[in-house]
N, C-alpha and C positions, 0 to 999 in steps of 0.2 A: 711420166705425167705427173703436174705439180697442179693441187688443187687450192682451195681458198677457205680459209676458217671465215666465216662472215661474223663483222660487227653490224649489219645491219645500218650501216648510219649513212653518210654520204660516200665513204669509200669502202676497201676492203682489205682486210689484214692480209698477208700471205703467209702462209704457214706451208714451205717447199722442202718438201722431201722428197725420195722418190721411191720409197715404202712404206704404203698407206695405214699396215697395221703399227709403225711407230710415229705417224703423226699426232701432234698434239692433238685432244678432242676438240669436236666443233662447240662454239659458243658463240651462240645467235646472240646471248643475252648480258655481253661485257663490251660496250662501248669502247670506240678509241676515246684516245684522252681529246680528242677535240672534235668528240661528237656533238651535234645538237641535244641540250636538254629535251626530252618529253614535254610535250605541251598542256600546260594547265589544266585540268578540267573542268570545262563550263558548268556552273551550278545551274540543277535542273529544276524547272519549275512543274509541282505537282506530280513526280515522278512514279510510274505505274512497275515498280520495282516485282521483278521474279520471288515467287516463294523459296526458301530453303529446304526439301523434302528430307534429303539426310546426307550424312559427309562420313567418311572415311579416311583412313591413310593406309598408304602402300611402302612407302619410301621417295627418296629423292632421287631424279634424274643426274643429279649432276650434272654434266653439260650435253648430254644428249635430251631427245625428245621423245617419250613414251605416250602412242597412241592406248586409249582405252576402246575395246574392241564390244558392241552389244553382241550378243547372239541369243535369241530367245529372250529366257526371262531373265538371262545372267550379262554381268559385267566382266569382261577380264582385265586386270592390269597387270602394269610389273614396274620392276624398281631397279635403278641401277646395280645395287647390292646384289642381284639374282633373284628376289623375291616374285613370286608370280602368283596371284589371287584370282579365284572368281566369288563377285559378291552378288547378291541378290539384288535384280534391279532396282524391284521398289523400296525398297525396305536399304539396301547397303551392308543389309548381313553378311559377312564373312561366310562362304560356305565351306571351302578351303585354302590352305595357302600354304605354299610349299617352297623351298629354297633350292636352285639348281644348282650351286655350289659354283656360279662362276659369275663372272660381273656383266652384265646384260648391258646392250647398245640402243636395243630396237624393238620393241611390241606394242600390242598383242596384234596376232591376227589369230583368230577363233571362226569355226563355223559352226559351235555348239556341241562337235563329236570331238576336234582336235583343236589345242592349241599352242600357239606356235610363238617363240622368242627365238632372239638371234645376238649376236655380241661380234664384238670389236675385233676380233680376230678373225672370222666369218666361220662363226660355230652355230648351228641350227639345230633348238631343239624343241620336240614336240611332246608336249601332254597331254593326256587324255581328259579332255574339258569337261566330263562328270565328276572326276575323281581327283584330277591332279599327279596322277601317277605317271612317270617317265613312259613314253613310247618308244622312240628313237633318237638319236643325235646323228647330224650330217654336218658336210661343211662344204662352201664356198671358198671362192676364190681372194676374197679380202673382206675388208670389215661393212657392217651391213647396219644403217643408218636410219632407214625405212620398214615399217611393220612388213611382216610376211602377208599376204593374201591366199585363201585358200579357194579354190574354184575347180567344180569337175574332178574330183578324185586327186588334185595336185595341192603342195605345198607353192607357191612363188614364191622368190625370194630374190632381191633385187639389190646385188652390192656394190661398192661404190667405186668399183672398177669396169662402169658400163656393161654389164652381164645379167641376165637372169636365168638362173636355174627354178628348173620345175622339179619336184621330188615325188614321189609316190607317198602319197597322203597313209597307208596302211603300213611301209615298210622303211620310209624314207630313201626309197634307191634312187638314183638320177636318171629322170626319163630326158631332158633334154638341157639343152643350156641355146641363150641367144647371146649371143656376143658383136658389140662395135667398137671400133676405134673411137678414144675418147680424144677430147682435145687439148694441146698442151698444157693450158691454165684451164681449169675448172671449179665449179663454184660446188662447196663440202657439205652438201644440205641432205634432208631425209629425202631424198625424190624415189616416190615408188611406184606401182603398179598398178593395173584397176580391168580387172576381166569381166568381160559381158559377150554372153551369146557367142562363145566358142573362140573369141579372141582377146589378147591381152596387150594392154596399149601403154605405152611408157614414153614418157620424154627423155631426154638426156643433151649433152654439153652439143654447142653449136648450134641451138635453138632446135632439135629436130623430136619430132614425134609420131612413133612407130605402132604399128600394127601387127603384130604375129599370132604365129595360129597356136591355140591354148592346145593342142592335140599334140604339137611337135615343136615349135618353135620356129616356123617358117617365116618369114617375112613375107607380110601379106600389105601393106602398103607404108610407104615414108611418107609425111608433111615437113613443111618448114614451116614452123612459130614464129619465128625469127631470123634474119641473118646476120650476121657479126659484121659490125661496124667501125669504126674508130682506126685511129695512127698506131696506138699502145695494144700489148697483146689484151695487157688488162681491161681497156676500152672495150677491146674485140670480145672479152664476157660473154655471151646470152645462154645463158643453159635455162633449160625447163625446169621448175621446180615442183614441188607437191604431185599428187597423184592426177591424172587426168580425170576431167569430170562429164559422166554421160550423161544427157537427158532426151528422151524422145530418140531419135537419127542424127545427131551429131556428138561428137565428144570436141572437148576444150580445152586448152591447157595456156598458161601463161609462162613468160621466161624473162629471167632477171637482165635488163638491159635491153629488152626488146618488144615486145608483143604480145597480147592475148589474142589467141583465134580459133576458130573453131571449124572442123570438117566434116564430112560425109561420112557416120562410121565405116559404112559398107566399100567405098571406093578410097577414101582419103583425099576428095577432092575439097579443098576450100570452100567455106560458106562463108567468112567474115573476119576480117583481122583490124586490132586498131594498138596504136602504139599505147605500151603500158608499161612498165617495170613492176615486177611481181614477184616474189621470192616460196612462195609455198601456193601458187596452184590457184584455181578459182573455185566456186561452187554454184552451181545452176538452180533454178526451179523451172514451172512453167513458164512464164514470162522473161525471168531477166537471169543476166550472169553478173555474181558478186566476187569481187576481189579488191584486196587489203595490197596497195602498192608499196615500193619500199619507203615511201616517205613517210607512211601512215595516214593516208588517205582511204577511205571504203569509197567504192564507183561499183553503181548498180547498172548494168549495162543490157539493154535490148538482144534478148536472148536471136531474137531471128535476125539482126541487122548491125548489131555491134555498138550502136548509138547510146549516146549517156542520155539515162534517164536523170540523175541527181548524183552527187560526189558529198561525201561531207568529211571535210579537211581539219575538223578542229580536235584531230587525233594525233596528230604531226610527231613523228617520230616514237612514237609510244610501240612500236614493234607490236602491228596486232597480227593476229591470228588469221587465219581462213575465215572467211565468214560464213555464217550457218543459218539459214533461213529456216525459222521454224511458227508457221502460221504467217501471222501480220507484222513480224519483227525479224531481225537479223541480229543475231548472236556474234559478238566477238570479243577475244580475249587482248589484255595487252601485260605489257614488261612489268607492271606493278601488281598482278595480281586482279585485276579491274575485269568485271566483266561489264561491256556495254552492250545494249537493247536499243535500236535504231529502227525507227518506221520503216516496210518494206517498203511503199508506195513513196516516200520523201528522204527519207535518209535521217529526218531528225529525230534528237534524243529523245527516247521514251523512258529509261529507266538506268539505272547503275548499280549495280555489286560490288561488294568489295571481298575477296577471300583471305588468303594469309599474306599477303604483300610480296608474294614470290612470283616470277612470272607465270605466264600460261602461254605454253608454248605449241601443245598439240591442237589440232583441230576441235573445236567443242563437238559434241555427238549428239545426233537425237536420239531420245528415250521416248516411249511413246506416248507419256504427258508430259514434257520439258526437255531437258537438254541438263549433259553431264562436262564438267568440265574437272581437268587435272592438273595441278600447280607441278613449278619446278622441285617444291619442296616434296612431293607426294603427296597433297593433301585432295582429296576428289568431292566436287561441291553434284551434289545432283538439285536442280531447280525446275518448276514448274508455275506456270502461269497464275498469279492471282486470281 
């Protein structure tokens, strides 16, 4: 299997290797030499910027993506150098900070009792969420690019070779492995899993979305988000990115060079689909599905039908994060560290905040009163509405 390191431009840069651990790390934010320039930011009239509540630092991500995790009243964060920390969600004060002794490539997953990170050589590291003390270590079959998830006493880890591993949260013993054949050429990105009511949902190369049993890893259903099309192998790449999104009775996913599609949670029957190329999935609220496409436009689609509600295209080529709905606004970060606020109902610009000038790669995280972003330099910014 060959995998592709994304430049998030009009094309892709091939990082062809037969061994995943020896591949060059993913770098979403180093554009190809001929990449289009990011769009100039439009001036704002009477911006309603969010208020910075606190700021903290954990350490840089280098070319990987580290997702902050909210569990209870704490934020758990990690960095490439092996640092993992617990912060108070209201103040940003460090509760504990530990060094794992190895370089990390993914994290953080936490349920408030256990905190889990992983490496690009397939090591999974579990820490006590209250103290930071080491609990156990385990191995998967290849590098890990997406944050582990915890559910029903299990730690779920998606490896880059199209496997999902389930480990016992108490002792790290392997409970089951789900495996499927990968396409000959695949997008190398942090595609993760979502656990919900006894099932685990994950997207794969070739545009497939699967539901497997949380208890045993057995396949419950498989749906097609997008079918490969085109004359060349590169044109036929259509991999599901990000984590599947769940709202009500539907689960939705988006594929590169493909579609966004929603399915019935129970049986995988298609609900709707529409053509749209995205790399970091979709987010949902009661009315809309939100997507940042691979050209830098933000879309709001009707959640019941998939019909377009609005499109904001003035952030072209800014390599946007997954949109996060927060109250009446949509939050999205970009490659220059800006946080954009869009009106939920219209997509109009509402506000804009600068961070440290480095890319925001991980999706923003909703807090009790506001949201949190983590930059590539490893700085954390918690914002609240004015």
